[in-house]
N, C-alpha and C positions, 0 to 999 in steps of 0.2 A: 569575517563570516566563516562559519564552520559548516562542513557538509553534514547532512543528516545521517543518522545511523539506524539501520533497520535491524530488527530481531524478531524472533518468534516463528521462523520457518521450521519445517521438519517433514517427517513422513506421517501420512494419515491415510486411513482407509476411505474408500468412496462412501459418501454420506456423512463423513466426519466433519469436524470443525477445527479451525485454527484462528488465532487472532495475531496479526502482525502489528508490530510497533515501529514507529519512526520517531526517534528522539531528535528534537530540533534545539540546538543551542547556538549561542552567539547573538550578536545584535543585528537583527535584520531591519531594524527601524520601524517595524510594524508587525502585526500578526500576519504571517505569510499565508497565501493560498498554496495549497499542497496537493499534488496528485500522486497516485499510485499507478505505476506501469508494471507490465510483466513481459517476460520474453521466454518463450518456450524454445527448446533446442531446434535449430534450423528455421526458426520463424522470426519475423520482425517484432520489434518491441511494440506493444499495444497499450493504449490507455485503458485503465480499469475503473478508476474512480477519482473524483475531484472534490475537495472541500474548500470553500472560500473563507475569508476572514470572518464573515458573518454566519458561517456554518451552513451555508447552502451547499447541497451536494448533487452530484450527477454521476451516473454509472454507465458503463458499457452495457449494451443489451444482453450480452452473454452472462452477466453476473447480477442483473437486476433481480431483486427479491431474495438473493442469496448472500450478497455482500453488503456490509454497512461500514461507512467511513465516519469517524467521529474524532473529536480531539479534546484534550484537556489543556488548560492554559498554564497551570503551574504543577509540574513542569510542562513545557510546551511539547506535547507529544501527540502525534496523529496515529490513530489505530485503524486497522482494516480487519473487521470481523468477517470471517468467511465461514459460511454454513453450507451444508449439503454439498460438500466438495465432490467434484467429478474428476476423473483422470485427465480430462482436457484442461483442468486448472493447473496442472503441473507446469511449473515455470520458475524462473528467478523473478522475484518481485522487488521493485525499486521504488523508493520514495524520492520525490522531486519537488524542490521549492521553486515555484514558478517564476517569481519576479527576479530572482537572483540566478536562476538556472543552475542550482546546485543539486547534484545527484548523490544518493547514497551508493554503497557498494552492492547492495542487494542482499536478499535472503532467499534461500531455496525452499520451494514447496513441492513436495512429491505426493501425489495422490495415487495410491496403488494398494491392491489387496495382496 
């Protein structure tokens, strides 16, 4: 099993958009459930969004209506589309394969004018 790899982070102005990608490779035996976490400086890691193998999704209240998680099967990639970004969304964002507890190294998102 191979850890997921995030990409797509960067600097964006308030109200802007970014889409993060989580590339999943390796034989996990099944389509994995994946979640996105974020960790802001000095704060605990928090759950942002989840997508199940059947593409059911769930979101933290703080991002509902602004973030969308979706996936492609070939290649197996999970995306986190983030719209109307706010300074409080600034954090390192991590992709996590739930059943194997594999974490990516994260990608940094900074929302600032």
